[in-house]
VOSE-802715 format. One line per 4 residues: for each residue x, y, z of C-alpha. Coordinates in steps of 0.25 Angstrom, whole numbers, plus 5000, padded with zeros to 4 digits. Example, Ala and Ser with C-alpha at 12.3 -4.5 7.8 and 13.67 -1.06 7.14 Angstrom:
2
5049/4982/5031  5055/4996/5029
end
This chain:
577
5630/4900/4600  5639/4887/4599  5628/4881/4609  5616/4889/4608
5615/4884/4593  5613/4870/4595  5603/4872/4606  5595/4882/4595
5597/4870/4584  5593/4858/4593  5578/4867/4595  5578/4872/4580
5563/4869/4582  5558/4875/4594  5564/4887/4587  5557/4885/4574
5544/4883/4583  5545/4896/4590  5548/4904/4578  5535/4897/4572
5526/4903/4585  5535/4915/4584  5529/4917/4566  5516/4922/4574
5522/4933/4581  5528/4938/4568  5514/4938/4561  5508/4946/4573
5518/4956/4571  5518/4958/4556  5502/4959/4558  5502/4967/4570
5509/4979/4563  5503/4976/4548  5489/4975/4553  5490/4988/4560
5495/4995/4549  5485/4988/4538  5473/4993/4546  5477/5008/4546
5482/5009/4532  5470/4998/4526  5460/5000/4536  5459/5013/4546
5467/5023/4537  5460/5019/4524  5447/5018/4529  5443/5006/4531
5440/5002/4548  5438/4988/4544  5451/4985/4537  5457/4992/4549
5450/4984/4559  5452/4969/4551  5468/4973/4552  5468/4976/4566
5462/4963/4568  5471/4956/4561  5482/4963/4570  5474/4961/4582
5473/4945/4577  5488/4941/4575  5490/4943/4589  5482/4931/4592
5492/4920/4590  5501/4928/4600  5497/4919/4611  5498/4905/4603
5512/4908/4597  5518/4915/4612  5515/4901/4617  5520/4893/4607
5533/4901/4607  5535/4900/4622  5533/4884/4620  5545/4883/4611
5553/4893/4618  5554/4884/4630  5560/4871/4621  5571/4882/4618
5572/4889/4631  5571/4878/4641  5582/4867/4636  5591/4881/4636
5590/4880/4651  5592/4867/4655  5604/4865/4646  5611/4876/4653
5607/4869/4666  5612/4857/4663  5626/4864/4658  5626/4872/4671
5624/4861/4679  5634/4850/4671  5645/4861/4671  5643/4862/4686
5644/4848/4689  5656/4847/4681  5664/4857/4687  5660/4852/4699
5666/4840/4697  5678/4844/4689  5682/4856/4698  5675/4856/4710
5681/4870/4716  5677/4876/4702  5661/4872/4705  5656/4884/4709
5640/4891/4710  5639/4894/4695  5631/4884/4690  5622/4887/4699
5619/4901/4694  5619/4893/4681  5608/4883/4684  5599/4891/4690
5600/4906/4685  5609/4906/4673  5601/4895/4666  5588/4904/4669
5594/4916/4664  5597/4907/4651  5583/4902/4649  5577/4915/4652
5585/4923/4641  5585/4913/4631  5571/4913/4631  5568/4928/4631
5578/4928/4621  5570/4917/4613  5556/4924/4614  5563/4939/4613
5570/4935/4600  5560/4928/4594  5549/4937/4597  5557/4949/4590
5562/4940/4577  5547/4940/4574  5542/4951/4579  5554/4960/4572
5550/4953/4559  5535/4953/4560  5538/4970/4562  5548/4972/4552
5540/4963/4542  5526/4971/4547  5536/4984/4543  5541/4978/4532
5527/4977/4525  5522/4990/4529  5534/4998/4522  5549/4993/4523
5552/5008/4525  5548/5005/4539  5559/4997/4540  5569/5007/4536
5565/5014/4549  5563/5003/4559  5575/4993/4558  5587/5003/4560
5583/5008/4573  5581/4992/4576  5595/4988/4572  5602/4999/4577
5595/4996/4592  5596/4982/4590  5611/4982/4588  5614/4991/4597
5607/4981/4608  5614/4969/4602  5628/4978/4605  5625/4977/4618
5625/4962/4619  5638/4959/4621  5641/4968/4632  5627/4966/4641
5632/4951/4637  5645/4952/4644  5639/4960/4656  5629/4950/4657
5640/4939/4658  5647/4947/4669  5633/4949/4678  5632/4933/4676
5646/4932/4679  5644/4941/4692  5631/4932/4696  5639/4919/4694
5649/4925/4705  5642/4930/4716  5634/4916/4716  5647/4908/4716
5651/4919/4728  5638/4916/4735  5638/4900/4733  5653/4899/4739
5648/4909/4751  5637/4900/4754  5644/4887/4753  5656/4893/4762
5648/4900/4775  5653/4895/4785  5668/4897/4781  5663/4910/4776
5660/4911/4792  5672/4904/4797  5682/4913/4789  5676/4924/4792
5676/4927/4776  5662/4934/4775  5668/4948/4774  5675/4941/4761
5663/4934/4757  5653/4948/4757  5664/4955/4751  5666/4945/4739
5649/4946/4739  5648/4959/4735  5658/4959/4726  5652/4948/4718
5639/4957/4720  5644/4969/4715  5651/4964/4700  5636/4957/4699
5630/4971/4703  5641/4977/4691  5637/4966/4683  5623/4969/4683
5626/4986/4681  5635/4983/4670  5625/4975/4664  5613/4985/4667
5622/4997/4662  5622/4987/4645  5606/4986/4646  5606/5002/4647
5612/5001/4633  5603/4992/4627  5591/5002/4632  5595/5010/4620
5596/4997/4609  5580/4994/4617  5577/5009/4613  5582/5011/4598
5575/4997/4595  5563/5000/4602  5559/5014/4601  5566/5020/4590
5561/5013/4577  5546/5018/4582  5552/5033/4582  5559/5031/4570
5547/5025/4562  5539/5038/4568  5552/5048/4561  5551/5042/4549
5537/5039/4548  5533/5051/4539  5544/5048/4530  5538/5033/4530
5524/5039/4526  5530/5047/4514  5536/5033/4508  5521/5026/4510
5520/5022/4524  5507/5020/4529  5501/5025/4541  5496/5011/4544
5511/5005/4541  5517/5016/4549  5509/5011/4561  5511/4997/4560
5526/5000/4558  5522/5006/4573  5516/4993/4577  5527/4985/4572
5539/4994/4582  5531/4996/4593  5523/4982/4595  5532/4974/4589
5546/4974/4586  5548/4985/4597  5544/4975/4607  5550/4963/4602
5563/4970/4600  5563/4976/4614  5561/4963/4619  5570/4956/4612
5582/4966/4616  5577/4966/4630  5579/4953/4630  5592/4951/4624
5599/4963/4633  5595/4955/4645  5592/4940/4644  5601/4937/4631
5611/4943/4637  5610/4935/4650  5606/4922/4641  5621/4926/4632
5629/4926/4647  5622/4915/4655  5624/4905/4638  5640/4911/4638
5640/4905/4654  5634/4891/4650  5641/4888/4637  5653/4878/4638
5654/4864/4641  5651/4861/4656  5663/4854/4662  5657/4839/4665
5667/4832/4674  5676/4822/4668  5669/4807/4665  5676/4795/4675
5684/4792/4663  5692/4804/4662  5695/4800/4677  5704/4790/4683
5695/4781/4689  5702/4770/4697  5695/4754/4699  5688/4753/4712
5696/4749/4725  5699/4735/4728  5706/4730/4741  5719/4725/4736
5723/4711/4738  5733/4707/4749  5747/4711/4747  5745/4718/4737
5750/4733/4735  5741/4746/4742  5730/4752/4737  5732/4767/4737
5724/4775/4747  5709/4774/4744  5709/4790/4748  5718/4799/4752
5719/4815/4758  5732/4822/4755  5732/4836/4764  5716/4838/4758
5711/4852/4763  5698/4857/4758  5690/4871/4762  5677/4874/4756
5682/4888/4750  5696/4895/4748  5696/4901/4761  5687/4891/4769
5692/4885/4782  5697/4871/4777  5687/4859/4779  5699/4847/4777
5713/4854/4780  5725/4846/4774  5717/4831/4778  5726/4819/4773
5717/4805/4774  5722/4792/4768  5711/4781/4765  5717/4768/4762
5707/4756/4757  5700/4749/4769  5700/4763/4777  5688/4767/4785
5689/4781/4789  5677/4787/4796  5677/4803/4796  5670/4810/4809
5672/4823/4813  5659/4835/4818  5650/4842/4806  5656/4850/4799
5671/4845/4803  5671/4841/4786  5669/4825/4786  5660/4827/4772
5671/4837/4767  5681/4827/4770  5674/4816/4762  5669/4826/4750
5685/4828/4748  5688/4813/4748  5676/4809/4739  5681/4819/4729
5669/4826/4729  5675/4841/4732  5692/4844/4730  5701/4846/4743
5704/4861/4743  5720/4855/4746  5726/4842/4745  5723/4829/4737
5714/4819/4738  5719/4804/4733  5710/4793/4729  5717/4780/4726
5729/4786/4727  5725/4797/4716  5721/4810/4716  5706/4810/4719
5705/4822/4707  5708/4812/4696  5699/4799/4699  5684/4797/4697
5678/4799/4714  5667/4788/4712  5678/4778/4708  5686/4780/4720
5675/4784/4732  5661/4786/4735  5654/4796/4742  5643/4794/4751
5636/4807/4757  5626/4808/4769  5615/4809/4758  5614/4796/4752
5611/4796/4736  5601/4787/4731  5594/4786/4718  5580/4782/4713
5583/4768/4708  5585/4754/4714  5593/4749/4726  5603/4742/4717
5605/4756/4708  5608/4763/4720  5618/4752/4726  5626/4751/4712
5626/4767/4709  5642/4767/4711  5644/4753/4705  5634/4749/4697
5638/4735/4693  5639/4731/4707  5633/4715/4707  5623/4708/4717
5636/4703/4725  5640/4717/4728  5625/4723/4729  5622/4712/4740
5635/4714/4746  5631/4729/4749  5617/4727/4754  5624/4718/4765
5635/4725/4767  5626/4739/4768  5615/4734/4775  5605/4738/4763
5596/4725/4765  5584/4731/4771  5583/4743/4762  5585/4735/4751
5573/4726/4758  5565/4737/4759  5566/4742/4743  5565/4730/4737
5578/4725/4733  5588/4731/4724  5582/4732/4714  5570/4739/4720
5567/4755/4715  5572/4764/4725  5568/4778/4728  5578/4787/4736
5566/4796/4742  5561/4783/4748  5574/4780/4756  5578/4785/4769
5591/4792/4771  5596/4779/4777  5591/4771/4765  5599/4779/4756
5612/4780/4762  5612/4765/4763  5609/4764/4749  5622/4773/4745
5631/4765/4757  5626/4753/4749  5631/4760/4734  5643/4764/4743
5648/4749/4745  5645/4744/4732  5656/4755/4725  5668/4751/4722
5674/4764/4726  5686/4763/4735  5680/4775/4744  5668/4776/4752
5666/4790/4757  5652/4791/4767  5648/4803/4771  5642/4802/4780
5634/4791/4772  5627/4783/4785  5621/4794/4791  5606/4790/4791
5609/4777/4794  5608/4768/4809  5623/4764/4815  5621/4751/4810
5617/4753/4797  5629/4764/4796  5640/4754/4804  5635/4743/4792
5636/4752/4780  5653/4757/4785  5656/4743/4789  5651/4738/4773
5659/4750/4767  5671/4749/4774  5670/4735/4772  5670/4737/4757
5686/4738/4749  5688/4755/4750  5688/4764/4760  5676/4770/4767
5677/4784/4773  5664/4788/4783  5662/4803/4787  5653/4798/4801
5642/4801/4804  5643/4793/4817  5655/4791/4824  5652/4776/4822
5658/4775/4808  5671/4782/4816  5671/4770/4826  5669/4759/4813
5678/4767/4804  5696/4762/4805  5699/4778/4804  5692/4788/4806
5697/4805/4804  5689/4815/4813  5687/4828/4809  5686/4842/4814
5686/4852/4802  5703/4852/4798  5707/4844/4811  5706/4828/4808
5712/4816/4816  5711/4802/4812  5714/4788/4817  5706/4776/4821
5692/4778/4831  5703/4773/4841  5713/4781/4839  5704/4797/4837
5698/4792/4850  5710/4794/4856  5717/4805/4848  5704/4814/4842
5696/4823/4854  5687/4825/4842  5685/4810/4840  5684/4808/4854
5673/4819/4857  5666/4813/4843  5665/4800/4848  5659/4805/4861
5645/4806/4855  5648/4793/4851  5649/4780/4858  5645/4765/4855
5633/4766/4864  5627/4776/4856  5617/4774/4844  5627/4779/4834
5637/4768/4837  5641/4756/4830  5633/4743/4830  5641/4733/4839
5644/4721/4834
end
């Protein structure tokens, strides 16, 4: 209610227009029963068939504007319903992104259910509730006003069972909401388990944990089924409330007919009352109670799960942001290491086999490290942990001598994945994306160092429009490499970021990036990258070897095996000087 009131207040005009179109329904209901009563009393029973037919014609004519009113109601309904769904989707997305950035280990698949399933439940439930409540209010008002116009004593017979059934129904709302909440919770738990299982199939198979995974899935499915059965039992209680509201009033009216007739009720008025009850009030009440009992209960529970502020990540001003690294002057105190891994362990689940196991790594300013190994050996995982994209499950990552968790990542490192990000704009905008204040001398230096001159000429200059869809994967990687060359971040991590370049272009780009102030880490796509690096880290699962290329040729059998597939004469060799 706290959040719903401002939402409705902001759409007062829509609600007023919706009510205006609904007045047609009020008039149709009132005249429908009243005209039939008058057709009998003043027409057919009074010996005037012409008068009776005229009143029946009135009852028929009032149904004609119904189509126009329905069109107007649905046009206004969209203005009231669609913003709710859009707002819920935005809130779920903001909460998911905020959780992923502030507490990655707490992120799950709950937001997937909220965006794809629960927001649709809320939209459909809200639309159905508005339609049913609107129809009931104006139909009930028309029917009760019509019976009061025919004979006020009719209300003494009809209102008590209506109020009794409605009260019994309202008494079930809280228990039903609790059962609905339990059902949605079980649905989210099962979805979260399915998501974890899908992402860890390889580890489950390797660890022989298939039986345990199936048992857990069966337990969650059983909990979801039990919640659904409990919900169904309470739904049965509501059938009684619907019977009291919808079936009891006509029965009581029949039983009370002799008493009413003795007190002046006419046959036409009695027939009109039955028309009001069976053709207007009962269907509207049944629709409302059914909607409240199904979609209404789900709506309350779903909205409860969306309420509350979305946890957004702290801004850069809330986190320590060190100045860009600069090479120290001769004779000055040595700066702290650019990056450091201290006994870092990482696994993709509590029982999963570690990808990194107590790995120590020290990277100083000016270091150029190449990481090589077979596919699936953990190279990209190392890049993600070193860049702070995922937190380690053990040990510590440090940047510039401080814990990485307390620093703003974009001020320390730049990570280039294999799929380069290029946006619509100009080449200048793309290159300056990480350093908006870069001037013309820096831009010219980057273009020359990375080898962007052919691309620049083909596009028509730095300020020519750029369409990412018209660029080749290699062009996009060159632009991303130029962006990395301009950034002041002291740590550059290339995760196969040159895979679409030819060997000569790759060698030129790596040489340019290694020559800038800072530290370069290359997840190697070709072994030629290792030959150019000062140090090489060989990964084979949790087994690693570290040293210069020459040292590793002598000490690492895996490195010798890897280099056995490459020689200076092969196409992947670096260009000769």
